C-alpha positions as CSV (number, residue, x, y, z in Angstrom):
1,M,-0.1,0.3,0.3
2,P,1.5,3.7,-0.8
3,K,1.8,5.7,2.1
4,E,0.2,9.0,1.9
5,R,1.0,12.0,3.6
6,G,0.2,15.8,3.2
7,K,-1.7,16.6,0.6
8,S,-2.3,13.8,-1.2
9,V,1.7,12.6,-2.2
10,Y,2.1,8.9,-2.9
11,D,5.3,7.2,-2.4
12,C,6.4,3.9,-3.8
13,D,7.0,1.5,-1.0
14,I,9.4,-0.4,-3.5
15,C,12.0,2.9,-4.6
16,G,10.5,5.7,-2.7
17,K,9.7,7.9,-5.4
18,S,6.9,10.3,-4.7
19,F,3.8,11.0,-6.6
20,S,0.9,13.3,-6.9
21,Q,-2.0,11.2,-8.3
22,N,-2.4,7.6,-6.8
23,C,-3.2,6.5,-10.7
24,H,0.8,7.8,-11.4
25,I,2.0,5.6,-8.6
26,T,-0.4,2.2,-10.1
27,K,1.2,3.3,-13.3
28,H,4.8,3.4,-12.1
29,K,4.7,0.1,-10.3
30,L,4.6,-1.6,-13.2
31,T,8.0,-0.6,-14.5
32,H,9.0,-3.1,-11.2
33,T,7.1,-5.8,-12.3
34,G,7.8,-5.6,-15.8
35,E,3.5,-6.1,-16.4
36,K,1.9,-4.6,-19.7
37,P,-1.7,-5.4,-19.6
38,Y,-2.2,-3.5,-22.8
39,H,-2.6,-4.8,-26.2
40,C,-2.2,-3.9,-29.3
41,D,-4.8,-5.6,-31.7
42,I,-3.0,-5.3,-35.1
43,C,0.5,-6.3,-34.2
44,G,0.3,-7.5,-30.8
45,K,3.0,-5.2,-28.9
46,S,2.0,-4.9,-25.1
47,F,2.3,-1.7,-23.4
48,S,2.3,-1.1,-19.8
49,N,-0.2,2.0,-19.8
50,C,-3.2,2.9,-22.0
51,S,-1.8,5.8,-23.3
52,G,1.0,4.0,-24.5
53,L,-0.9,1.6,-26.6
54,T,-2.7,5.0,-27.9
55,C,0.0,6.4,-29.0
56,H,1.2,3.5,-30.5
57,R,-1.6,2.3,-32.9
58,R,-1.3,5.9,-34.7
59,I,1.8,4.1,-36.1
60,H,-1.0,2.0,-37.8
61,T,-3.2,4.6,-38.9
62,G,-0.8,7.3,-39.4
63,E,-3.1,9.7,-37.4
64,K,-1.3,12.9,-36.3
65,P,-4.0,14.9,-34.3
66,Y,-1.1,17.1,-33.0
67,Q,-0.5,20.0,-35.4
68,C,1.9,22.9,-34.5
69,D,0.2,26.4,-35.4
70,I,3.3,28.2,-36.3
71,C,4.6,25.7,-39.1
72,G,2.0,23.4,-39.7
73,K,3.9,20.4,-38.8
74,S,1.7,17.7,-37.5
75,F,2.6,14.9,-34.7
76,S,1.4,11.6,-33.1
77,R,1.5,12.6,-29.5
78,N,1.0,15.8,-27.3
79,G,4.4,15.6,-26.1
80,A,6.5,15.3,-29.3
81,L,4.3,18.9,-30.4
82,T,5.2,20.8,-26.9
83,K,9.0,19.4,-27.5
84,H,9.1,21.1,-31.0
85,R,7.5,24.1,-30.4
86,H,10.6,25.0,-28.5
87,T,12.5,24.6,-32.0
88,H,10.8,27.7,-32.8
89,T,10.7,29.6,-29.2
90,G,14.4,28.3,-28.3
91,K,13.2,27.8,-25.0
92,K,15.0,25.4,-22.8
93,P,13.2,25.4,-19.3
94,Y,14.8,22.3,-17.9
95,Q,18.2,23.2,-16.2
96,C,21.1,20.8,-14.5
97,D,21.7,21.4,-11.3
98,I,25.2,20.1,-11.5
99,C,26.5,21.8,-14.6
100,G,23.8,24.5,-15.5
101,K,23.2,22.9,-19.2
102,S,19.5,23.6,-20.3
103,F,17.1,21.4,-22.2
104,S,14.0,22.0,-23.7
105,N,12.2,19.2,-22.2
106,C,12.4,16.9,-19.1
107,S,13.4,13.7,-20.5
108,G,16.3,15.5,-21.6
109,L,17.5,16.5,-18.5
110,T,16.4,12.9,-17.3
111,C,19.2,11.6,-19.9
112,H,21.5,13.9,-19.2
113,R,22.0,13.8,-15.5
114,R,22.9,10.2,-15.7
115,I,26.0,11.2,-17.4
116,H,27.0,12.9,-14.0
117,T,25.9,9.8,-11.8
118,G,27.2,7.0,-14.6
119,E,23.7,5.4,-13.7
120,K,22.5,3.1,-16.7
121,P,19.0,1.5,-15.4
122,Y,18.3,-0.1,-18.8
123,Q,20.0,-3.4,-19.0
124,C,20.1,-6.1,-22.5
125,D,18.3,-9.4,-21.5
126,I,20.1,-11.1,-24.0
127,C,23.8,-9.8,-23.5
128,G,23.6,-8.6,-19.9
129,K,24.7,-4.7,-21.6
130,S,23.7,-1.6,-19.9
131,F,22.6,1.9,-21.7
132,S,21.7,5.2,-19.9
133,Q,18.8,5.4,-22.3
134,N,15.5,2.9,-23.0
135,G,15.8,4.0,-26.8
136,T,19.7,2.9,-26.6
137,L,19.0,-0.2,-25.1
138,T,16.4,-0.7,-28.1
139,K,18.7,0.1,-30.9
140,H,21.1,-1.9,-29.2
141,R,18.8,-5.0,-29.6
142,H,18.3,-4.7,-33.2
143,T,21.8,-5.7,-33.5
144,H,20.8,-9.5,-31.6
145,T,17.8,-9.5,-33.9
146,G,18.8,-7.9,-37.2
147,K,14.6,-6.3,-37.2
148,K,14.1,-3.6,-39.4
149,P,10.5,-2.6,-39.3
150,Y,10.4,0.6,-40.9
151,Q,10.4,0.9,-45.0
152,C,11.1,4.1,-47.1
153,D,8.5,4.0,-49.4
154,I,10.5,5.9,-52.5
155,C,12.8,3.7,-52.7
156,G,12.1,0.4,-50.3
157,K,15.4,0.8,-47.9
158,L,15.0,-0.6,-44.5
159,F,15.6,1.0,-41.2
160,S,15.8,-0.4,-37.5
161,F,14.3,3.2,-36.3
162,K,11.7,5.7,-37.3
163,G,13.8,8.5,-36.7
164,N,16.7,7.1,-39.3
165,L,13.7,6.4,-41.9
166,T,12.3,10.2,-41.1
167,T,16.3,11.3,-41.4
168,H,17.0,8.9,-44.9
169,K,13.8,10.6,-46.8
170,L,15.5,14.2,-46.6
171,T,18.1,12.8,-49.3
172,H,15.2,12.4,-51.5
173,T,13.6,15.9,-50.7
174,G,16.8,17.8,-50.2
175,E,15.1,19.3,-47.1
176,K,17.3,20.7,-44.8
177,P,15.0,21.6,-41.7
178,Y,17.7,22.7,-39.1
179,Q,19.7,25.6,-39.2
180,C,23.1,27.1,-37.3
181,D,22.0,30.9,-35.9
182,I,25.5,31.7,-36.0
183,C,26.8,30.9,-39.4
184,G,23.6,30.2,-41.4
185,K,24.3,26.8,-42.3
186,S,21.9,24.0,-42.9
187,F,21.2,20.5,-42.1
188,T,19.2,17.1,-42.1
189,Q,19.3,16.6,-38.6
190,N,19.3,18.6,-35.6
191,S,22.0,16.4,-34.1
192,H,24.3,17.7,-36.6
193,V,23.3,21.4,-36.0
194,T,24.1,20.6,-32.4
195,K,27.8,18.9,-33.3
196,H,28.4,21.8,-35.9
197,K,27.9,24.5,-33.5
198,L,30.9,23.0,-31.2
199,T,33.1,24.4,-34.4
200,H,32.4,28.1,-33.3
201,T,32.4,27.2,-29.3
202,G,35.0,24.5,-29.4
203,E,33.5,23.0,-26.6
204,K,34.7,19.3,-25.3
205,P,32.0,18.7,-22.3
206,Y,32.7,15.1,-22.5
207,H,36.6,13.6,-21.2
208,C,37.9,9.7,-21.1
209,D,38.2,8.8,-17.3
210,I,41.2,6.8,-18.4
211,C,43.9,8.8,-20.2
212,G,41.8,12.3,-19.8
213,K,41.4,13.3,-23.3
214,S,38.2,15.5,-24.7
215,F,35.6,15.1,-26.7
216,S,32.8,17.5,-28.3
217,L,30.5,14.4,-28.6
218,K,29.6,11.4,-26.0
219,S,29.4,9.3,-28.7
220,C,33.1,9.9,-29.8
221,I,34.3,9.0,-26.1
222,A,32.5,5.6,-26.1
223,T,34.2,5.1,-29.4
224,H,37.7,6.4,-28.3
225,K,37.3,4.2,-25.0
226,L,37.5,1.3,-27.1
227,T,41.6,2.0,-28.4
228,H,42.1,1.3,-24.5
229,T,40.0,-1.7,-24.5
230,G,40.5,-3.0,-27.8
231,D,37.2,-4.4,-28.2
232,K,35.5,-4.3,-31.8
233,P,32.2,-5.9,-30.8
234,Y,30.9,-5.1,-34.9
235,H,31.3,-8.1,-37.3
236,C,31.1,-8.3,-40.7
237,D,28.8,-11.8,-41.8
238,I,30.5,-11.8,-44.8
239,C,34.1,-11.5,-44.6
240,G,34.4,-11.8,-40.4
241,K,36.2,-8.3,-40.2
242,S,35.5,-6.5,-36.9
243,F,35.1,-3.1,-36.0
244,S,34.9,-0.4,-32.9
245,N,31.6,0.9,-34.0
246,C,28.5,0.2,-36.5
247,S,29.6,3.3,-39.1
248,G,32.5,1.6,-39.2
249,L,30.9,-1.6,-40.4
250,T,28.0,-0.1,-42.3
251,C,30.7,1.7,-44.4
252,H,33.2,-1.7,-45.1
253,R,30.0,-3.4,-46.6
254,H,29.6,-0.7,-49.0
255,I,33.3,-2.7,-50.0
256,H,31.1,-6.2,-50.6
257,T,28.4,-4.4,-52.1
258,G,29.7,-1.6,-54.1
259,E,26.9,0.6,-53.1
260,K,27.7,3.8,-53.1
261,P,24.4,6.2,-52.0
262,Y,25.7,9.4,-51.1
263,S,26.2,11.6,-54.3
264,C,27.5,15.1,-54.9
265,D,24.6,17.3,-56.3
266,I,27.6,19.5,-58.2
267,C,29.3,17.1,-60.4
268,G,27.8,13.7,-59.2
269,K,30.5,11.8,-58.0
270,S,29.1,9.1,-55.8
271,F,30.8,7.9,-52.5
272,T,29.7,5.6,-49.1
273,R,29.6,7.7,-46.6
274,R,27.7,11.0,-46.0
275,S,31.1,12.7,-44.4
276,A,32.9,11.9,-47.4
277,V,30.6,14.2,-49.7
278,T,30.4,16.7,-47.2
279,V,34.0,16.8,-47.5
280,H,34.4,16.4,-51.1
281,K,32.5,19.4,-52.2
282,R,34.9,21.7,-50.2
283,I,36.6,21.1,-53.6
284,H,34.3,23.2,-55.1
285,T,33.2,25.9,-52.6
286,G,37.0,26.3,-51.4
287,E,35.8,26.1,-47.8
288,K,38.3,25.6,-45.2
289,P,36.6,25.6,-42.0
290,Y,39.2,23.9,-39.4
291,H,41.9,27.1,-38.9
292,C,45.1,27.0,-36.6
293,D,45.3,29.3,-33.8
294,I,49.0,29.1,-34.2
295,C,49.5,30.5,-37.6
296,S,45.9,31.3,-38.9
297,K,46.3,28.6,-41.8
298,S,43.1,27.2,-42.7
299,F,42.2,23.3,-43.6
300,S,39.4,21.5,-45.4
301,R,39.5,18.6,-42.8
302,C,39.8,18.5,-39.3
303,E,42.7,15.7,-39.3
304,Y,44.7,17.8,-41.7
305,L,44.7,20.9,-38.7
306,V,45.9,17.9,-36.4
307,T,48.5,16.9,-38.5
308,H,49.5,20.3,-39.4
309,K,49.9,21.2,-36.0
310,L,52.8,19.0,-35.3
311,T,54.6,21.0,-37.6
312,H,54.5,23.4,-34.6
313,T,55.0,21.0,-31.8
314,G,57.7,18.7,-33.7
315,E,55.5,15.6,-31.8
316,K,55.7,12.2,-33.6
317,P,53.2,9.7,-31.3
318,Y,53.5,7.0,-33.5
319,Q,56.3,5.0,-33.6
320,C,57.3,1.6,-35.8
321,D,57.4,-1.5,-33.3
322,I,59.4,-3.2,-36.1
323,C,62.4,-0.5,-36.7
324,G,61.2,2.3,-33.8
325,K,61.2,5.5,-36.4
326,S,58.4,7.5,-35.3
327,F,55.4,9.7,-36.9
328,S,53.3,12.4,-37.2
329,R,50.4,10.9,-39.0
330,N,49.4,7.2,-38.3
331,G,48.5,7.0,-41.7
332,D,52.3,7.6,-42.5
333,L,53.2,5.0,-40.2
334,A,50.5,2.5,-41.8
335,K,52.6,3.6,-45.2
336,H,55.7,2.5,-43.8
337,K,55.0,-0.7,-42.5
338,H,54.6,-1.9,-45.9
339,T,58.2,-1.0,-46.3
340,H,59.0,-4.2,-43.8
341,T,56.0,-6.5,-45.0
342,G,55.9,-5.6,-48.7
343,E,52.3,-5.8,-48.5
344,K,50.1,-4.8,-51.7
345,P,46.8,-5.4,-50.5
346,Y,45.2,-2.5,-53.3
347,Q,44.6,-3.6,-56.7
348,C,44.0,-1.7,-59.8
349,D,40.9,-3.3,-61.6
350,I,41.8,-2.6,-65.0
351,C,45.7,-3.1,-65.0
352,G,46.2,-5.1,-62.2
353,K,49.0,-2.9,-61.1
354,L,49.2,-3.7,-57.2
355,F,49.6,-0.6,-54.2
356,S,50.0,-0.9,-50.8
357,L,47.7,2.1,-50.0
358,K,43.9,2.3,-51.2
359,G,44.5,6.3,-52.0
360,N,47.3,5.5,-54.5
361,V,45.0,2.8,-56.6
362,T,42.6,6.1,-57.0
363,I,45.8,7.9,-58.0
364,H,46.9,5.6,-60.2
365,K,43.2,5.0,-62.0
366,H,43.9,8.7,-63.2
367,T,46.4,7.2,-65.5
368,H,44.1,5.4,-67.5
369,T,41.0,7.8,-67.0
370,G,43.3,11.2,-67.9
371,E,40.9,12.5,-65.1
372,K,42.6,15.4,-63.4
373,P,39.5,16.9,-61.2
374,Y,42.0,19.7,-58.9
375,Q,42.5,23.0,-61.3
376,C,44.5,25.8,-59.8
377,D,42.3,29.1,-59.7
378,I,45.2,31.4,-60.5
379,C,46.9,29.6,-63.9
380,G,44.1,27.2,-64.5
381,K,46.3,24.2,-64.8
382,S,44.8,20.9,-63.5
383,F,46.4,17.9,-61.4
384,S,45.0,14.4,-60.5
385,R,45.9,14.8,-57.1
386,N,45.4,17.7,-54.7
387,S,48.2,17.4,-53.0
388,D,50.0,18.2,-56.5
389,L,47.7,21.2,-57.0
390,A,48.7,22.3,-53.2
391,T,52.4,22.0,-54.5
392,H,52.0,23.5,-57.7
393,K,50.6,27.2,-55.7
394,F,53.5,27.6,-54.0
395,T,55.2,27.9,-57.6
396,H,52.7,31.1,-57.4
397,T,53.0,32.1,-54.3
398,G,56.8,31.2,-53.1
399,E,55.7,29.9,-50.1
400,K,58.0,27.5,-48.9
401,P,56.8,26.4,-45.2
402,Y,58.6,23.5,-44.5
403,S,62.2,24.1,-42.7
404,C,64.5,21.6,-42.1
405,G,65.4,21.4,-38.2
406,I,68.9,20.9,-38.5
407,C,70.5,23.8,-41.1
408,G,66.9,25.9,-41.5
409,K,66.3,25.3,-45.2
410,S,63.0,25.9,-46.5
411,F,60.6,23.5,-49.1
412,T,57.7,23.5,-50.6
413,H,56.7,20.4,-49.7
414,R,57.2,18.1,-46.6
415,S,58.8,15.1,-48.6
416,A,61.3,17.0,-49.9
417,V,62.4,17.9,-46.2
418,T,62.5,14.0,-45.6
419,V,64.4,13.6,-48.5
420,H,67.0,16.8,-47.7
421,K,67.1,15.6,-44.1
422,R,69.0,12.4,-45.2
423,T,72.1,14.8,-46.6
424,H,72.6,15.4,-42.8
425,T,72.2,12.0,-41.5
426,G,73.9,9.9,-44.3
427,E,70.5,7.3,-44.2
428,K,70.0,5.7,-47.5
429,P,66.9,3.7,-46.9
430,Y,66.6,2.2,-50.8
431,H,68.9,-0.5,-51.7
432,C,69.3,-2.0,-54.9
433,D,69.0,-5.8,-55.0
434,I,71.2,-6.6,-57.8
435,C,74.3,-4.9,-56.4
436,S,73.7,-3.5,-53.2
437,K,74.2,-0.1,-53.8
438,S,71.7,2.2,-52.0
439,F,70.2,5.6,-52.2
440,I,68.4,8.2,-51.1
441,Q,65.6,8.4,-53.0
442,K,63.2,5.9,-54.3
443,G,63.9,7.7,-57.8
444,Q,67.3,7.3,-57.6
445,L,66.9,4.0,-57.3
446,S,64.8,3.0,-60.1
447,R,67.0,5.5,-62.6
448,H,70.3,3.3,-61.6
449,K,68.0,-0.1,-62.3
450,C,67.2,1.5,-65.8
451,I,71.3,1.4,-66.4
452,P,71.7,-2.2,-66.7
453,S,68.7,-3.2,-67.9
454,G,68.6,-0.3,-70.7
455,M,64.7,-0.2,-70.3
456,K,63.2,2.8,-71.4
457,S,59.8,2.3,-70.7
458,H,58.6,6.3,-70.7
459,H,57.4,7.7,-74.1
460,C,56.9,10.8,-76.0
461,D,53.2,10.6,-77.3
462,I,54.5,13.8,-79.4
463,C,57.0,12.5,-81.2
464,G,57.7,8.4,-79.8
465,E,61.3,9.8,-78.3
466,S,61.7,6.8,-75.1
467,F,63.0,8.0,-71.7
468,S,64.3,5.1,-69.0
469,V,63.1,8.2,-66.8
470,K,60.1,9.9,-66.3
471,A,61.5,13.2,-65.2
472,N,63.4,13.2,-68.2
473,L,60.3,12.5,-70.5
474,T,59.0,15.5,-68.7
475,N,61.7,18.1,-69.6
476,H,61.6,17.0,-73.2
477,K,58.1,17.2,-73.7
478,R,58.4,20.9,-73.1
479,T,60.7,21.4,-76.2
480,H,57.3,20.6,-77.6
481,T,55.2,22.9,-76.0
482,G,57.8,25.8,-75.3
483,E,56.5,25.6,-70.9
484,K,58.8,27.0,-69.1
485,P,57.6,26.5,-65.4
486,Y,60.7,27.5,-63.8
487,H,60.7,31.5,-62.9
488,C,64.1,33.5,-61.8
489,D,62.7,35.7,-58.6
490,I,65.4,38.1,-59.4
491,C,65.1,39.1,-63.2
492,G,61.7,37.2,-63.9
493,E,63.5,35.1,-66.9
494,S,62.1,31.6,-66.9
495,F,63.4,27.8,-68.1
496,S,62.2,24.7,-69.1
497,E,64.1,22.5,-66.3
498,I,65.0,23.3,-62.4
499,E,68.8,22.7,-63.3
500,H,69.0,25.5,-65.7
501,L,67.1,28.0,-63.1
502,T,69.5,26.8,-60.4
503,T,72.8,27.7,-62.7
504,H,71.1,30.8,-63.9
505,R,70.8,32.2,-60.2
506,L,74.8,32.0,-59.9
507,I,74.9,34.8,-62.1
508,H,72.6,37.1,-59.3
């Protein structure tokens, strides 16, 4: 029996929670007993209260009796309408008494408080995993059942959640209803606006309790913690490869299906991930939203900014466990490891050539198609790689952003610094397997190997002359085109080869 005190306040004799009405405590007790006496006569789903059944039935009937008097949007539940109205008013009446963060609805505050308390009251009855939100538990259960009850009526794609279906439909309509009130940028999901706003504020409220690293999103910290545990709970049912997050598995599956569901609305190029489209579009718009707070240089991708900052600190956090060499980027370490293993897992489907990195296959394919998608906005010259365009632009600006830490000499690109440093250290990492002679650069080894064989694999498509070294072919072609890309910055005279410019500068 509930205990009554004062002005009709009822306490639950199981957990002690208080209610103002007797009917509310009766409903509440069903959460302890698990009893669900109300059943849907269409699909058989059960509910602990009548109102839950009433709302559920509207999924079958499509009824949405609650309408917003500002924009006309309709909802199946009055609570959803109330929550929606806050998007117009910006009202957030519920405030966390620990950190002061405000919320537009009470349930949002309740869920948020669990970040502080660590409470996870919802447990999966199959694997025992616990969650702070009931919705997250429901989503998790689909990983066991594979159930996808919501279907897109336009393309037929299936989804585990109604919300995901609603978001998916925006890819058909192009609608972006959520707008940033700082810069005006629009998004298909409210969560994307929230995430985007952190680029303005720089706020990172979620901290890893193992290493202390901070993150702007709660989902990011959950993924990050897997780097400490090594846990990869998502498995590909085709090849067995494991992933630390669901989105990684989803993207991986596109390799098997060949599906590229996200397209650029400017050039039509397709991608396996939506985020790849966002990054790709910056090639067209020139947008560089990530800024270095030390030198003010801007970048189109966050990871480029992170890597760039290492040029200021000199930090190289990624170390090869075979030879001990350190790198500023994880990708460079992965690339370096292939020099030990010789592994080349990526193959060109046109000519069969093998590559150690997937990106190199993409670049290589441009030699078959002739595609040069990156164009200089100063002189109009086109390139097959974005990095080549970036290097080319230095010929216009004269900028040399990469410096040798030993002698201070400056270079237009990072790889030139790496090669140059070998003149100080004496390192010659490229070895001939015929005579054991060593070289500073890979190109020098390639040229050396052509000497005994007499092989001339590079041919001029104008006059047919052949060359053993590609650079010699490039220089030769300028005799046909008249191109002189190397300019003296003192008198302005131009040259077809950089060696000629170097010799000329000795006059001054």
